[in-house]
N, C-alpha and C positions, 0 to 999 in steps of 0.2 A: 528522653535522652538515653544514649547508649551507656551501659554499665561497663566502663573500661576495664574493670578488674576481670570480667569474664573473658574479654578479648585478650587481655594480657596473659592470663593463664594458658589460653589455647595457643597463643603465639609462641610460647616457650616449647610447645610440642612440635617435633619434626617427624614426618612420616618415615617409617622404616622401609616400606615397600613402594613400588611404583603404583600409584592409585589412578584408576581410570574411571571416568564418568561418562555416561550418555546423557546429554541435556536436550530438552525440547519443550515446546509449548504444545498443549494437548490438542486433540482432534478438533477441527473446525474452530480453532482459536488462533487469531493473528496477533495477539498481544505478546510480542516477544521482547519488549524492552527490558523487562525484569530478568528474564532468563539469559539475555545477552550480557547483562551486568554480572550475573552469577557465574556464567561460564568464563568471563574474563578474570574474575577474582579467583576462581578455581585454578585457572592456568597460572596466574601470578603466584599462587601458593604451591606450585609443584605438581598439580594434577594434569594428567593427559585427558583431554576433553574431546569426545566425539559429539559434535554439535549437529543436531538434526534440523534445527529451525522450527518454524511454526507449523500448525495444522498437521500434527503427527498422530496417527492411530496407535492404539495399543499394540497392534501387530507390528507396525514399523519400529516402535521403541523396543519391544521385547526381542524382535529379531536382531536389531542392532546390538542390544546388550549381550545377547548370547554369542553372536558372531565375533563381536569385539572383546568378549570375555571381560566385561566391566565389573568392577566391584560395586558401583553405585549408579542409580538413575535419579536425575533431578528434573522435575516437571513443574512448569507453571500452568495454572488453570484458572482463567478469569471468565469463562463463558458458560459456567454452569455444567451440570452433568458430572461433576467431579467425583461424587461418591461411586457412581457406576464405573467411571473411568479407572479410578485407582484400584477398585476391587477386582475388576476384570484383568488389570495388569498383574495383580498378585496371583490370580488364578492361572493365568498363562505362564508366568514364571515358574510356579510350582509344577505345572504339568509338563514343562519342557526342560527341567533340570536346572532351573535358575533360582531356586528357593533361597539361596544364600545371598542373592543380590539385594543390596539395601535400596529402598525406594524413599525418596524425599519429594516434597511438594510444597507449593505455596500458591496463594491466590488472593493476597490482600485480605480484605474483609469479606470476600465472596464466600470463602469456606468458613462457616461459623463454628464456634466451639463444640457444639454437640456433634457436628459432622467430623471434626478433627478427632474427637474421642472415638467415634465409631470407626474411623479409618485406622487409627492406632491399634484398636482392638482387633482389627482384621489382619494386621501384620505390616502395615505401612510403617516404615521406621520413624519418620517424623514429617508432619505437616507444620510448616512455620506460620505463625499468626502475626498480625501487625504488632502485637505486644512483644513477640519474640524479636522482631526486627528492631524495635525501639530499645529493648533490653540488651540484646547481644550485638547489634550493629551488623552491617553487611559482612564484614570480614569475620566476625565472630561466628556467624551462622555457617559460613563456608568452612572455617577451620573445624567446627564441630562435625560437619559432614565428612571431611577428609579423615578425621580421627576415627569416626565410626567405620570407615571403609578401608582402613589401613590393614588389609589382610593379604597374605601371600597365597595366591591362587594356584601356584605351581603344584601344590599337593593334589589338586583335582585332575591333573593331566593324566592321560592313559599311560600305563606302563608297558603296553604291548601295541605293536603296529596293527594288530588284528582289529583294534577299535576303529581304525581308519578304513576298514573294508566291510563294515556292517552293512547289511542289505538296505536298511532304512536310511535315506539320504539325510534326513533331519538329525538322526542320532550320530551319523558319521560326521556331519558338519560341526556338531557340538563337541565331539571328541577332538576334531581338528583345531577348533578354536582354543580349547584348553591346552593342547599340545603346543600351539604357537606361543601361548603365554609363557610356558616353561622354557621354550627355545629362546624367547626374548630375554628371559631372566637368567639364561645360561644355567639352568637347573635340571637339565635332561641327562640321564645316565649316558656316559660316553659310548657304551656298547649299543644302546638303543639308537643313538644318533648315527653311529656307523652303519647299523642295519638300515636305518632310514635312507641314507644316501645310496647304499648298495641296491636296495629294492627300487628306488626311484630311477636308477639307471636302466632298469628293465622296462620302464614305461616310456612309450613314445608319445609324449604330450608336448605340443609346441608352447613356447613361452614368448609372449609379445611384450617388449619393454617400451613404455611411452614416457618420453622425457621432454623437457623444453624449458623455456624461460618462464619465470613467475608471471601470472596474468595473461598467459597466451591462450587460456581456455582448455587446458589439458583435461580437466575433469569433465567438462561438458562434452568434449569430443569423445572421451572414453565412453561416457554414457550413451552417446548417439551411436557409437560403434556396437556396443552391447545390444542396443535396441534393434539395430539392423541384423545382427547375428540371429537374434531371437525371432524376428519377423521372417527373415529369409529362410531360416532353417527350421521353421515350424516349431520353435521353442523346444528343440531336441538336444541342444548342446549344453552341457554342464560347464559353467565358467567360474573360475576362481579369480577374483580381483584383489590384488595386494596394492594398497595405496600408502605411500611413504610421505611423511611430513617432518619438518625439522623440529627438534626440541630446542627450547630456549636455554641458553647456557647459564643465565643468571638463576632462574628458578627451577630449571629441570622440567617445567611443565611443557605441554605441547597442545596446539590446536590441530586436531585431526579433522580437517575441514572438508575433505573431498566427498564424504558420504551425503552431505546436504545437497549436493548438486545432482545426485543420482535419481532419476525417475524410472529407470528401466530394470532395476535389480530385484523388485519384489515379484511374487507370483502374479501371473496374468490371468484374466478371465476366470474360467471355472477351475483352472489348475491350482492346486495347493502345493505342488512339488517345488521345493526351493532350488531353482535352477542356477541361481547366482549366489555365490558365497563371497562376501566382501570383508576384508580385514585391513584395518589401518595399523601401520607401524610407525613408531617415532624413532628418529635417528639416535636419540639419547646422546651418549658421549662420543658418537662416531666421528663427528666433524666432517661429514660427507653427506651427499644427497641420498646415500644408501644406508639402510639399517644393517648392522653387522649380522643380524639373524636372517637376512634375506635368502641366502643359499639354502639354509635349513628349511625355511618356510616354503620355498618353491618345491623342494623335494617332498615335503609333507603333502602339499597340494596334489602333486602328481600321483602319489599313492592313494589319495582319498577319492579317486575316481573322476577327476575332472578331465574334460576334453580339451580345455584351453586354459592356460594360466596367463593373466594379464598383470603387468607390474607398472604402476604409475609412480614416478619419482617426484620429489619436491622440485621447486624451481631451481634451475642451474644457471651457471655463468657460461661465458664463451669457451672456457678451457676445460669444461667438465664433460666426461663421457663414461662415467663409472658403470652405468647400467649395461653397457655393451657386453661385458664379459659374463653377465648372469643370464642373458636371454638368447633365444634363437633368432628372433627378428626384432629389430629396433626401429622406433619411429621418433622423429624429432618434430616437436610442435613449436611454431614461432608465429609472429605476426608480421604484417608488411612494414612496420616501423622499426627497421634495424639500422637506419642511418645510411651512410654511403655504401655502395656496392663493395668497397674494399673491406668493410667490416665483416663480410661473409668469410673472408679468408682466415679470420681469427676464430671462427666457430668450429670447435673440435668435432662436434657431432656430425657435421656435414661430411667428414671423412668416413664416418662409420655407419651412419643411419641407412637402413634399407629403404625407408620411406620418409618423406618430409611433408608435413602438413602446414601450409600457410593459413592459419586460422584467422577469423575476423576479416574475411576477404571482402567485406563490404566497405572497408576503410580505403581512404585515399591512397593511391599508388599501388594498389594490390596487383594489377596486371604487370606493372613494372617489376614488382618484387618477385612474381612468379617467373618472369623471364630471367632475372638476375640470379635467383637461387638455382634455377634449372641449369644455367650455364656453369655456376660454381660447382654443382654436383657432378656435372659432366667432366669438368676439369679435374676435380678431386679423385674421381674414379677412373679417369682416362678412358671414358667411353666415347671415343672419337667416331666410331662407326654409327652411332645413334644421334638423332637430332636432339636438341635441348628439350623440345616439347615431349620427347619420349622418356624423359627422366621420371623416376617415381616421385614426382613433386606435385602436390595437389593443393588447390585453393578451396578452402572450406569455410562454411559459416555454421558452426555448431549451434549458435543461438537461433538459427532459422529452422523452423520445423520442416522436416522432410527435405533437407537441403541436398541437391543433387551432387554437389561437390563432396559431401561426406559419404554419400552412397558410392561415388566413384572411388574414393579412398578405400572404403570397405571392400569393394569388389576387387581392387588391386591386392589388398591384404589377403583376401580369402584364398586366392590361388596359392600364395606362399604358405599360409597356415595349413592348408590341406596337404601340400607337399611335405610338410613337416609332421604330419600325423593326425591332424584334426579330422574327424569324420565328416563326410560331405553328404548332404541330402539335396534333392532337387531344389533349385533356387526359386523363390517366389517374387523377388524384386526384379523389375525390368532392368536391362543392361543400360548403363550410362556411358555414352561415348566420350563426353568431354572430361577433362581432368580438373575443372575448377567450377565453382559455384556460378550458376547463371542468374541467380536472384540478387537483386540489389534492394536494400532497405531504403525506400523512398518516402517514408512517413513524413520526414522533413528533408527536403532536398539538400545535398551537401553545400550547395551554393548559398543556402540560407542558414547555415550553422551559427552565424554570428548575430542572429536576430535579437537576442537579449541585450547584447552590447549596443546594438543599434537603438533599441528602445531606451536604454540608459542615456545614450547621447541625445536622443529626441527629447526626453524629459528635462535633461539639464539645459539643452538649448532653449526650451520653453522658459525656464527660469532666467537664463541669461537675457533672453529677449524681453522678458517681463521687466527685469531690472533696468534695462535700457529705456524701455517705454515709460516706466515710472519716473525715471530721471528727467526725460524729455517733458513729460506732462507737468512735473513739478516746476522745472525751469521755465516753461512757457507761462505757467500761472504766475510765477514769481516776477518774471519780466513784465507781464501785463500789469501786475499790481504795482511794480516799480514805476512803470510808465504813468500810471494814474497819479501816484504820489508826486512824481516829478512835475507832471502837468499842473497838479494842484499847487505845487510850490513855485510854479512859474519858471521851472528849469526847462531848457530846450534840448535835452538829450534824446535822440531818436533811437529807440530800441526795436522798432517794428521789424527791421531786418533780422534781428536775433530771434524775435518771436516767430517770424515766418520760417526761419531756418529750422527751428524745433518742430513747428507744425508740419513741415515737409517730411520730417523724419518720423513723425507719429504715424503708425500704420492705420489702415481703415478700421480695423477692429477696435483699437484703442480709442479712436475718435468716436466710434459708435457707442462704446461703453460709457465714455464720459458724457456724451450728449444725452444718453438715455437715463443717466443717474437721477436728474430731477424728477423724471416721470416715475422712476422706480420708487423714490422716496414718497411721492404723492400716492402711488398705488398701494403702498404698505402702511400709510399713515392714517387711512380712513378706518371706518368700522367694518367694511367689507372689501374683499378683493374681487374684482369683477373682470372676467375674461369672456370674449365672444367666440363661440365655436359654431360655425354654420348658422349665423344670424340668431343664435340662442345665447342668452346671457347665463353664465354659471357664476354664482355668487358664493364666496367662502367667508365665513365670519372670522374676523381677525382679532376679536377681543374676547377675553375671558374675565368675568367679574368675580373677584374673590369675595369671601364673606365680609371682609372689611371694606368692600367697595372699590378696591384697587383694580385698575384695568391692566391686565397682563396681555401683552401682544403675542400673537401666535408666532410671528417672525419679527425679531428685533434687528434693526439696521444700525450700523455704526454712525457716529456723529461727526465723521471726518469732514473737514472743509478743504484740506490740502488735496489737490488733484492727484498728486503722486500717491498718497495713501489711499484715496478712493480707487484709483486704477489698480494699485497693488491688491487691494481687497477683492475687487471684481475679477481680477485675473487669477488669483490664487485661492480665493474662497468663494465669493458670490453667494447669492441667496439659494436656498434649496431648490432644486429643479433646473438650475442654470449652470452652464459650463464654467469651471471644470468639475462641477457636482461634488465639491469637497464636503458640502454640508448635507447632501442628500440628492437623490436622483429625481424625486418628485417635489413639486412646489409645496404641497401640503400632504399631510397624512390623510388617508381615506376616512371619512366620517363613518362611525359605526362599525369599523373593522379594525380592531386592535391587531398588532402584529403577532398575536399569540398563536402558537402552533399547539394543537391538541395531540399529544403524544400517546401512543398505545402500541402494544405488541407483547402478547403473552399467551401461552397455551395454544389452543386450536383457534381457527378463524371465528368460531362462534363466540368464544370468550372475548376476543379482541374487538369484535363487532359491538358487543355489549358495552365494552369500555369506551369505544368511540362515541357511542350514543350518550353515555354518561358525561364525558368531558365536554361534549359539544352542546349539551342541553341548554337551551335558552340563549345560545350564541347566534347572532344573525348570520355570521359567516362561519362555514365549516372548513377549518384548515387542518386537515388530518395529517399527522406525521406517523409513519409506520415503521416499526422496528421488527425485523425478521429474526427468527432463531438462527443459531449458527449453522445448523444443518442446511437451511435454505441459503444462507449467505455463501456457502461453498458449493452451491449448485447440486446438492445431493437430495435423494428421497429419504423419508423416514425409514428406519429398519429396526429389526429386533436385536441386532448385535449390541451388546451393552454400551460400548463407547459411543455409539450413535443414539441408541434409545434414550440414554440419560439426558441428551441434549435436545430432544424433540420438544418444542414448545417452551423452552427455557430461555430467558433473556431476549425473547422475541416470539413472534407468531410463526407457526409452521404453515408454510404454503408450498404445496408440491404440484398443484394442478390448477387449471382454469376454474374448475368447480370450487376450489378453496378460495380463489380470488373473488368469486361472485359472492360467496358467503361473507367474506371479510368486509365488503363495502355494501352489503345489503341494506336498503333503507336510505342510502345517500345517492342523490342524483348527481352522478359524476360530470354531467354537462351543465349543471346549474352554475351561473357566473359567480355565485357566492360560495361555491365549493371548490377546494383545491386539495390535492393529495400529494404528499411528499413520501417517497419510498427510499429508505436508507439501505441500498444494496449496490454492489459493484461488480464482482466477478461474473455472476449470472444475470446481471441487470438487463441485458437484451431480452432474455426469456421472460423475466418477471414483468418487464415493460410490455411485452407481447400479451401476456396474461391480462394485464391491466387494460390495455387498449381494447382487447376483445371483450372484456367485461363491460366497459363503457358502451361499446357498440351493441352488445347483446341487451343491455338495459333499454336502449332506445328501440331496438327491434321488438322487445317484449311490450314496450309502451305502444308501439304501432299496432301490434296484434290486439292489445286490449282495447285501444281506441277504435280500431277498424274492423274488429271481429274477423280478421283474415290474415293470411300470410302476405308479407310484402312481395311485390314482383322483383325480378332481378334488377330492374332499373331503379325501383324504389329502395331496394336494399343498398345499392351502390351509392345512392344519394344520402341515405341515412349514415352510412359509413363515412363518407366524405365530410358530412356536417359534423359528426362526432369528432373526427380528427381535427377539425378546424376550431372546435369550441372547448374541448376538454382542457382543464387547467390542472397544473401540477408540476412535479419535479421528480426525476429519478437521478440518484446520485451518479452512478455509472462512471466514476473517475478512476480509471485504471492506473494512471500515473502516480497518484498519491497512494494507491494500494501497494504498488511496488516499492515506494519510498518509505511507507510507514505503517499502514494499516494491515496489509498482508492478506486481504481476502481475494487474492489473485488466484484464478483457477486455470485459465488458458495462457498460452504463450503471450507475452506482451505485444508482439507484432500482430498476432491474430486479434487480440482484444481491441487494439487501436483501430484495426481495419473495420471491425464490426461497429465500433463507436462512430466511425465515419459513415458506415452504411446507415445507421440510425439517423444521423443528421441529414444525409441525402434523402432518405425516406421522408423526413419532416419537411424538407424544402419542396420535394415533389408533391406532397399531399397538403401543403400549406398549413402545417402544424405550427401555429404562431403563439399559442398560449400555454404551451407545455415546454418545460426546460429539458433538453436532451441530456444535460449533464449538470451536476452540481459540483463544481471544481472546489475540492474540499481541503481546507487547512485544518479543520477540527481534528481529524484523526492523526494528522502529522503532529499536532500539539499533544494529543493524547499519548502518542508514542514517545514524547519527551522533548520535542522541539521548543525552543523559546519563541516568544511572539514575533520577533523579527524574522527568524528562519521560517516560521509558519507562513507569514505573509509573503516572503520572498519566494519560497518554494511553490506556494499556491498560485501566485500571479504568474510565475514562470511557467507553471503547468498550463495555465489558461492561455498564455501566448503561444505555447507549443500546440495546443489544439487549433488555435487560429492559423498557425503556419501549416499544420497538417491538412486542415480543411481547404485552405487556399490552394495547396498543392494538388488536391483532388479536383480542382476546377470550380469550387463553389465560390460565390461572390460574398464578400465580407458582410454585406447588409442582409444577405439571405440566411445567415446562420448566427450572427453575433447575438441577436436578441434571444436565441434559444440557450445561451450560456448563462448560468447563474453560479454564484459562489457561496461557500459555507465556511464560516470561521468559528473559532472558539474564543470565548472571552474569559480570561483568567484574572489573577490578582496583580500582575505586573503593570507598571504605569503605561507601557507601550500599548496595552490593549485599549486604552482610552481613545487612541487616535487610529487604531487599526483600520476601521472602515473609511475614515477620511483619506488616509494615505492610499488605500486601495482604489478608491473612486477617482482620485486625482491622477494617479499614474495611468490607470486604465483609460480615462477620458482623453488625456493628452496623447497617449500612444495611438489610440484608435482614430482620433481625428487627424493628427499630424503625421503619423507614420503609415497608417493603413487607409486613410481617406474615408473613414466610415461616417455614416450619418448620425444624427442626433440620438436616435433610439439605440444604435449600436454602441454609442459612447457611454451609455449608462450602465454601470456595474451594479447589479442587484445581488444582495447577499442575505443569507440566513445566519443567525447567530444561535449557538447553543452554549449555555454556560458550561464552564470547565468541569469535566468529569474527573480530571486528575486532581482537582482541588477538593474533591469530596473525600473525607477521611472516615475510616471505620471507628476511630476513637471520637467520643463526644459528638455523635452524628447530628445532634440537634443544632450544633454550631454551623453545619453545612448550609442551612437556610440563610444564615447571615451572609456567608460568602456569595451564595447564589443571588441574593438580593442586590448586593453591590455590583456584581457582574451584569445583572439584568438592567440595572440603572444606567450604567455607561453605554450599554447596547441601545437603549431607548433614546438616551441623550444624543447618540451618534446616528440616529435615524436608520437603524437596520430595517430591512424590509420584512423580516419575520424573525420570531424569537421563540426558542424553546428553553424553558427553565428546568434544570434537573431537579429531581426529587431528592430530599436529604438522605434517604436510605439506599440510594443507588450504589453506594460503596459496598453494600452487603448483599442486596437482592434486587430483583426486578421491582419497580415501584409498586406500592400498594395503593388502594383507592384513596386512603387518607393522605398519603404522602404526595400523590399526584394532585389532589385538591389543594394542598398547601403550596405546591410549586406553581400551580395556575394562579393562586391568590396573589403570589408575589407580583406577577405582571399586572393583574387587575388593580391592585392597590397603587402601583406606580402610575399606571395609565389613568386611573379614575380618581385617586385620592391625592396623589403627590402633586403639590402645587406647581413646582417648577416645570414639571412635565407638560403643563399646559402650553408652555412655550416650545416651539419646534426647532430652535437652533440655540439651545442654552449654553453650548460650549464654544460657540464662535466668539471671538474677541478676547479670549483668555490668553495671557502672555505665555503661560506654560504649555497650553494646548498648541498654540502656533509653533512654539519652539520645538516641542516634541514631534509635531507633524513633520517639520523639516528634517529633524534628526533621523527619525525612523525612515522617511522617504529616501534619504541619502544612503542609509544602511542597506535598504532593499536594493537600490540601484547598484551598489558595490557588490552585493551578492549576485545580482544578475550577471555582472562582469566575471565573477569567479566561475559561475556556471558556464558562461560563454567560452571561457578559456578551456573548458573540458568538452567542447563540442556541442553545447546546448544541453537541454534537459536530458535527452536520450543518451548523449555521450557521457554525461555526469552519472546517470543511473548505471551505466555499464561498469564504471569504476567504483560504484557504491558510494559516491560522494554524499548524496543527500542522506542516505541511510546511516552512514558513518557519523555525519554531523549531528543527526538526530540522537544517535546513541551517546555521543560524547556529552551533549547537552542534558540528556536524561540522567546520565551518571553524575554529572555536576549537581543537578537538582537533588538526586537521592543522597549524595554524600552530605550536602548542606542540610538536608532535612534530618538526616540521622545524627549529625554531630551538633545540631542545634544552632548553627550559624544562620540558618534561614528560619526565623521563628514562625511556628504554626500553632496557633492557640488551641489548646486542648490536646495537642499531639506531642509536641516537644517542649512546650512551656505552658504555664497556667493550666496545669493538669488537675483534674478533679481527684483529690485523694480518697474520696469516699465511693467512687464508682469504678468498675472495671472498664477497660477500653472498649470492649464490645459487649453489649447487653447479652446476657445468656438467653433471654427469651425475646425474640423479635419476630414479628409477622413476616414470614418468608413467602414470596410469590414464586411458586414452583408449579410447573404443569403437573396435572394429575395422571395417574395410570389410565384412567378412563379417557382422558383427552388424547393421550398417546395411542391407545388402542383404537380410538375412533379414527385418528389420522391414518393409521396403518390399514384399517378396514376400508376407509374411503379411497385410499390409494389403490388397493387391490381391486376395488369395484371399478375405478376409472380405467385401470389397465385392462380389465376384462371387457369393459364396454367398448374400448377402442382397439382391441387386439388385432383386428383385421385392417385398420386404417393406419396405425402407428408406423409399421415398417416402411410403407411407401412414403409417408411424410418425412421420416428420418432420412431415407435415401435421397429424397429431393433436397432436403436441407444440406446434406453432405455434398451433393452435387453442386449446389450453389456456391459453397465454400471452395470446392476444387476448381471451379470455373471462374472464380473471382467475381461472382455476381453479388447482388445485394443480399446478404445473409438475413438481414432483419425482415425484408419483404417476405422471405420464405418462412421465417420464424413466426410471422403473424398467422400463417396457416398451420404450421406444425404445433403451435401452442394449443390448438383446439383439441388435439387428439393425443398428445404426448405429455408425459410428466416431466418435471424439471430434471430429475436424474437421468431419464432417457435422453433428453436433449443434450445435457452436459456430456454424457458418455459418447454420444454420436459426434459431437464437436471436438472432443479430445482426439478422435481418430483422424480428423482432417485439419485441426488447428493447433494441436499440440498442447501439452500440459505446461503449466508455469514451472520454471526452474528456480528453486529457492536460492537466495544469496546469503552469504555470511554476514 
């Protein structure tokens, strides 16, 4: 429980100075839920926060802290490598004049007490532990940080303008950052300020002002313009970017959120020269979209040797045009949704702007908007001698990589900026003739944007229809019974017409279900269930004898006699394996194959291979689940740089090449029907999948060579490859939608990632890959990011239906790809988790059959469950196994298709051999010892289960409608709807956990008074230096071996992307000679990098 006295004492403290923090999640770390909560509380308590988001290198963070002249840095680190990361940060700060900047961090139980002490000794101001969180509370921790950073940095500012003209650009930029702080604080000597403006007047440096409405995409467009300047001018232009955001009037805090959107401001390639200087300004008490210090800051930037100064304002209203007086060239950014054309007459900036960008040009009505805005600009500027299409109005899609509309805008701006003094070098970008974007985002066609609302209508219609059919069946039976009783009593009332009327309204399906009910009862009432397939009888034992001699049925049926209740049960529940598959997609569990997944991933491929062999020993089925280290998860190669090196082989296995993949699965026949492999990877999933498929193919090629003592012919090799692709079993996660919404291992632009996902599925269809799932549509990571179970389920299913719509739009048939889709959910402690699988299966089945016309196989939603990682706590970690056991029990009761039980120590470290064995034992004990688990539909028939199923299903359908109102999943993602909802739910949970209103045993109640929260000595699973060095050495060897082949393979891969061909088909070749990092870098150049969201 939180010690309120600590928070109360800190609350009484009010900062004297404007305190600025840079916040981020560490490199290759997508866990940003905690740091998002922290930056919100920082802002609410008066701090100005420059939030960088997830996956930030030490270089990114230190550069931001120095340019923004922050007093503090706050980092969350949950993916290991934290010791190297924080020490490297301290080293860089000291080397670059930022030794006074306070560094704070946290990582739950991942950063253990010994490591915290080590980092404190190295100079890190404070690493917060779970115990600190319990003792101080969230607000208490934040207030302690603000108090420690309440320092006036104006004293660090240069006292002479000579500091802005130092030969070294890095030194110059540091002095500029410190001077800007003093200018913002109004603590610069008046004589120095006068000299500043006087000297700036001698500099011919153009100033470009970018303004527009909030949400128009100004930051993304600004970043894309910087990218084009650097590309086109051979990275020879020095740019200063000043970004202004509003301060909150109540707290005085500010979210300086533009830097998170910038991908083009850091040094490129081999260059280490800081070409772009970015500084965020808060409006503070100005009451305007402009900071009072802006004129001074622009003057300072001119003196500091920049060739171009760009100023981006906060969002403005119709009547605002304050930026114009401060800049040489102004640009107004808007979207097509401005209402009626008459609204344009109210926009002040259309009178003054030199350029207008209609961004998000893929939206409905964009061409009409371009026409109307062009005419309004023509009228405002009285340019009657020119045509409307000659106005400086451009249609752009900043979110689309390499958009020609943005390039056209840049080329229009270039001429103006050069005329105002910007140096010009020979252009490298081809000239674009059009003034608007030619690309249209057709992942989901606009006409299909209401698909989720249609699915909600479809499911509700099924329920309404069921209710009508149930009433008819009941009334028909009642009438028939009444007729018999009347006849027996000698009464002559004829009800046959009423019976026939109801029979006529009963549909064929209802009649068939009722007619088959006696046969179903008979089939399940015997000792064996017998089905004939191709004249072969398959018998399934239906009885389990207990030690007491009690006969437990494998599937228990209801004792209903009322036809209405029977029909309701058959239409809403039914036996496992029958529509709507509420109880399960298979009639019976497979004998001899528990749903257990053998999870491993640590160190180098050799160590993980040994772990796989250990956990699968004695198991008839090898169901291997692979976790990759964070370096691999972000598509990078291992490297010696400390913030990368520390993460190699930690929290997962390091895989950088095809050779690594072969070692990883050595000794496992990947084409054996009893072997399947699950790979938890998303951003670089296409490359990892190509590694895997090539590994499976090479295994069979090697087997052919061994058996035949010769090389296969070209025809034989082709047949082997085709056979492997048709027989290999497994799953690759590859769900980029949930990555954008919650997990954050996105590396490429979302549009490009979705295109390649479609390429993989087309490749699977073409090569008849029927036993491997091309995607695991994942709710687990959405839940781990903070979503409650209803949001997890709704977002996951909506993502699944989005893939369906996207693949249909590409021309694939529903039954060609639906069977390649699988799902992945979390099971937590909330009651809704008990019915999560039931609800998912029913919604999916009804929609696939009645909405999409899919066949029986496509209607079956198959899903994997992993017990909740979020419910694992660093305090009293032995209690975690109790939580995991309960979560595993409801997963097995609900007939999940596979299950992974987390190890109790995962709150602190990668699982150890002992903890993995205990986690596996949980499943084995339930499956083999727990009596009720011998029955395969134990939760059917429970009143609360049925009620909860209906409640959760309706909540999901309502969420579908909310997403549909925002243009479907992709439209909602653009506005940050899912991410925002996840963060709100995460904050709600954290507050309840910290104030004790959500009891968590051993954490905030029933705490052990004799033990510390985190054991001082616990076995930590960390990769060794030998393993890291081995990976670096093997990578260097691979690069050397394929040095002559890789360039051509990468060029062919890029060409496939440029020509919109199937990228995955080309990846299958490139993966043989290129490393993961080489492929990722090559695809960045043609597919674009992911742009982080707030």
